[in-house]
C-alpha positions in Angstrom: 109.0 110.6 131.2 110.4 111.6 134.6 108.5 108.8 136.1 110.9 106.4 134.3 113.9 108.1 136.1 112.1 107.9 139.4 111.5 104.2 138.8 115.1 103.7 137.7 116.5 105.5 140.8 114.1 103.6 143.1 115.1 100.3 141.4 118.8 100.9 141.9 118.4 101.9 145.5 116.1 98.9 146.1 118.6 96.6 144.6 121.3 98.1 146.9 118.9 97.7 149.8 118.3 94.1 148.8 122.0 93.4 148.7 122.5 95.0 152.1 119.5 92.9 153.5 117.3 95.8 154.0 119.6 98.2 155.8 118.1 101.3 154.0 114.5 100.4 154.8 114.3 99.0 158.3 111.2 97.8 160.0 108.9 100.7 161.0 105.6 99.6 162.7 102.5 101.7 162.2 98.8 101.5 162.5 98.0 99.4 159.5 101.1 97.3 159.0 104.8 97.9 158.6 107.4 99.4 156.4 109.9 96.7 156.0 111.7 96.1 152.7 113.6 93.2 154.2 110.3 91.4 155.0 109.1 91.9 151.3 112.6 90.8 150.0 112.5 87.6 152.0 109.3 86.2 150.7 109.7 83.1 148.4 107.5 84.7 145.7 109.9 87.6 145.3 112.1 85.3 143.2 111.3 84.7 139.5 111.4 81.0 138.7 113.7 80.5 141.6 116.5 82.2 139.6 116.4 86.0 139.9 115.1 88.1 142.6 112.7 90.9 141.7 115.1 93.4 143.2 117.6 92.2 140.6 115.1 92.3 137.7 113.7 95.8 138.4 116.8 97.7 137.4 117.0 95.7 134.2 113.3 96.6 133.5 113.9 100.3 134.0 117.2 100.4 132.2 115.5 98.9 129.2 112.6 101.3 129.5 115.0 104.3 129.8 117.0 103.0 126.8 113.9 102.7 124.6 112.8 106.2 125.6 116.3 107.5 124.8 116.2 105.8 121.4 112.8 107.2 120.8 114.1 110.7 121.5 117.1 110.3 119.1 115.2 108.6 116.3 111.7 110.1 116.9 110.3 106.7 115.7 106.8 105.9 116.7 107.5 102.2 116.6 110.1 102.5 119.3 107.6 104.4 121.5 105.1 101.7 120.9 107.7 99.1 122.1 108.2 101.3 125.2 104.4 101.4 125.8 104.2 97.7 125.4 107.0 97.1 127.9 105.3 99.5 130.3 101.9 97.6 129.7 103.6 94.3 130.7 105.1 96.0 133.8 101.6 97.5 134.7 100.0 94.1 134.3 102.3 92.7 137.1 101.8 95.6 139.5 98.5 94.3 141.0 100.2 90.9 141.8 103.3 92.7 143.2 101.0 94.7 145.5 99.2 91.5 146.5 102.6 90.0 147.4 103.4 93.0 149.7 100.0 93.3 151.3 98.9 89.7 151.7 102.0 87.6 151.6 104.7 89.7 153.1 102.2 91.8 155.2 104.6 94.7 154.8 105.4 97.5 152.4 108.6 98.3 150.7 109.0 102.0 150.0 111.2 101.4 146.9 108.8 98.9 145.5 105.9 101.3 145.9 107.8 104.0 144.1 108.5 101.6 141.3 104.8 100.5 141.1 103.7 104.1 140.8 106.4 104.9 138.3 105.5 102.0 136.1 101.7 102.7 136.1 102.2 106.5 135.7 104.8 106.0 132.8 102.4 103.5 131.1 99.4 105.9 131.4 101.5 108.8 130.1 102.9 106.9 127.2 99.5 105.4 126.3 98.0 108.9 126.3 100.8 110.3 124.1 100.7 107.3 121.7 97.0 107.5 121.1 96.7 111.3 121.2 99.3 111.4 118.4 101.4 114.1 120.1 104.6 112.4 120.2 107.7 114.6 119.9 
């Protein structure tokens, strides 16, 4: 599940970038839009219930996912893997909305966000495949 580690790293760097107000991912104009994490961070919809910013929630999500995978590796318990798959399903369900926020609300892309989206969907697809194929470790 190397996609989980990619997502964890991207979420931590994204969190640090959010804290530094987008200093890692500066505005870069191009043909179809812009790469500007700061623009994405600044939209009102990037805050969950007005309390926690998505950049703060993302590392929590990935830490929980990596912990579940670690527990699965130690215990080899199919139920733990099913819980991980369920968490990734929940995350995958939000990805289209998050992409909508980037494309239509912020009108900018965040490199770290995109890495996390890919990581969540790829991890979910992989875990679902392993869960239903029955070839868990």
